[in-house]
One Martini backbone bead per residue (centre of mass of N, CA, C, O) as a GRO file, in nm:
protein
  111
    1MET     BB    1   5.964  -4.044   9.913
    2LEU     BB    2   5.854  -3.979   9.563
    3ALA     BB    3   5.683  -3.742   9.379
    4ALA     BB    4   5.515  -3.721   9.050
    5ILE     BB    5   5.401  -3.430   8.854
    6GLY     BB    6   5.201  -3.383   8.548
    7GLY     BB    7   5.104  -3.209   8.239
    8VAL     BB    8   4.887  -3.240   7.947
    9SER     BB    9   4.819  -3.134   7.606
   10LEU     BB   10   4.691  -3.157   7.313
   11LYS     BB   11   4.750  -3.029   7.000
   12ARG     BB   12   4.569  -3.260   6.871
   13TRP     BB   13   4.310  -3.474   6.857
   14TYR     BB   14   4.459  -3.690   6.655
   15TYR     BB   15   4.683  -3.767   6.884
   16GLY     BB   16   4.543  -3.941   7.094
   17PRO     BB   17   4.594  -4.243   7.030
   18GLU     BB   18   4.903  -4.235   7.048
   19PHE     BB   19   4.937  -4.109   7.326
   20TYR     BB   20   4.765  -4.308   7.492
   21TRP     BB   21   4.922  -4.560   7.423
   22ARG     BB   22   5.199  -4.467   7.529
   23ALA     BB   23   5.106  -4.390   7.817
   24HIS     BB   24   5.000  -4.670   7.894
   25GLN     BB   25   5.270  -4.815   7.877
   26ALA     BB   26   5.402  -4.643   8.102
   27LEU     BB   27   5.201  -4.717   8.322
   28LEU     BB   28   5.261  -5.021   8.319
   29GLN     BB   29   5.555  -4.992   8.390
   30ALA     BB   30   5.517  -4.861   8.666
   31ARG     BB   31   5.324  -5.080   8.791
   32GLY     BB   32   5.565  -5.306   8.748
   33ASP     BB   33   5.729  -5.158   8.960
   34PRO     BB   34   5.842  -5.224   9.281
   35LEU     BB   35   5.924  -4.898   9.334
   36CYS     BB   36   5.625  -4.841   9.275
   37LEU     BB   37   5.356  -4.717   9.476
   38HIS     BB   38   5.234  -4.525   9.239
   39ALA     BB   39   5.001  -4.510   8.946
   40GLY     BB   40   4.849  -4.233   8.761
   41VAL     BB   41   4.560  -4.090   8.594
   42PHE     BB   42   4.420  -3.750   8.527
   43PRO     BB   43   4.183  -3.511   8.497
   44HIS     BB   44   4.233  -3.135   8.473
   45GLN     BB   45   4.144  -2.861   8.326
   46GLY     BB   46   4.237  -2.993   8.028
   47LEU     BB   47   4.430  -3.191   8.165
   48TYR     BB   48   4.681  -3.450   8.180
   49PHE     BB   49   4.768  -3.644   8.453
   50SER     BB   50   5.052  -3.752   8.638
   51LEU     BB   51   5.101  -3.996   8.912
   52SER     BB   52   5.389  -4.071   9.112
   53VAL     BB   53   5.542  -4.314   9.342
   54TRP     BB   54   5.860  -4.345   9.501
   55HIS     BB   55   6.106  -4.475   9.689
   56ASP     BB   56   6.321  -4.315   9.500
   57LEU     BB   57   6.517  -4.142   9.288
   58GLU     BB   58   6.645  -4.379   9.137
   59ALA     BB   59   6.381  -4.516   9.053
   60MET     BB   60   6.267  -4.280   8.890
   61LEU     BB   61   6.506  -4.246   8.687
   62THR     BB   62   6.506  -4.527   8.571
   63PHE     BB   63   6.225  -4.508   8.454
   64ALA     BB   64   6.247  -4.237   8.286
   65GLN     BB   65   6.507  -4.382   8.108
   66SER     BB   66   6.292  -4.613   8.016
   67GLY     BB   67   6.125  -4.745   7.785
   68PRO     BB   68   5.813  -4.624   7.742
   69HIS     BB   69   5.877  -4.355   7.877
   70ARG     BB   70   6.102  -4.265   7.692
   71ARG     BB   71   5.930  -4.276   7.430
   72VAL     BB   72   5.713  -4.063   7.512
   73VAL     BB   73   5.911  -3.830   7.557
   74GLN     BB   74   6.024  -3.819   7.259
   75VAL     BB   75   5.707  -3.739   7.146
   76ALA     BB   76   5.563  -3.517   7.316
   77SER     BB   77   5.625  -3.247   7.154
   78ARG     BB   78   5.449  -3.342   6.905
   79LEU     BB   79   5.163  -3.414   7.068
   80ALA     BB   80   5.226  -3.208   7.314
   81ASP     BB   81   5.168  -2.994   7.575
   82VAL     BB   82   5.405  -2.941   7.816
   83ASN     BB   83   5.393  -2.928   8.134
   84GLN     BB   84   5.494  -2.918   8.430
   85PHE     BB   85   5.729  -3.111   8.614
   86TYR     BB   86   5.722  -3.256   8.944
   87HIS     BB   87   5.892  -3.305   9.256
   88PHE     BB   88   5.821  -3.462   9.586
   89PRO     BB   89   5.814  -3.516   9.902
   90CYS     BB   90   5.688  -3.806  10.094
   91ILE     BB   91   5.502  -4.017  10.344
   92ALA     BB   92   5.269  -4.052  10.132
   93VAL     BB   93   5.020  -4.102   9.928
   94PRO     BB   94   4.882  -3.879   9.740
   95SER     BB   95   4.638  -3.719   9.636
   96ASN     BB   96   4.537  -3.562   9.367
   97GLN     BB   97   4.474  -3.295   9.515
   98GLN     BB   98   4.740  -3.264   9.666
   99ALA     BB   99   4.923  -3.269   9.415
  100LEU     BB  100   4.794  -3.022   9.277
  101GLN     BB  101   4.870  -2.818   9.493
  102VAL     BB  102   5.173  -2.849   9.464
  103TRP     BB  103   5.192  -2.791   9.165
  104ALA     BB  104   5.074  -2.502   9.175
  105GLN     BB  105   5.293  -2.388   9.362
  106LEU     BB  106   5.536  -2.452   9.172
  107VAL     BB  107   5.441  -2.290   8.931
  108GLU     BB  108   5.424  -2.017   9.074
  109ALA     BB  109   5.725  -2.010   9.170
  110ALA     BB  110   5.843  -2.023   8.867
  111GLU     BB  111   5.707  -1.734   8.766
   0.00000   0.00000   0.00000
């Protein structure tokens, strides 16, 4: 299994409706994928995080490059400040807190 986590913050408050609509479509896309074991979003310290867990790398990449997810990625730099997205192997679906800990460690290691 492979987990993916990353966070964004809106550049302007008025980008909220467009960004949230597009992100929700991508969330529904992930939840509808039989190879997605978990997909969720949550706020933390002023950022909006997405966390998804995939059967394998191929499933994650296929999702990332298609449909609503691809479209939200194409406009993300206009609507939001995108913080780092990371993926990591897992043997079970991590909690939001566990995924945030891994994310923070990977951000620190990248700096």
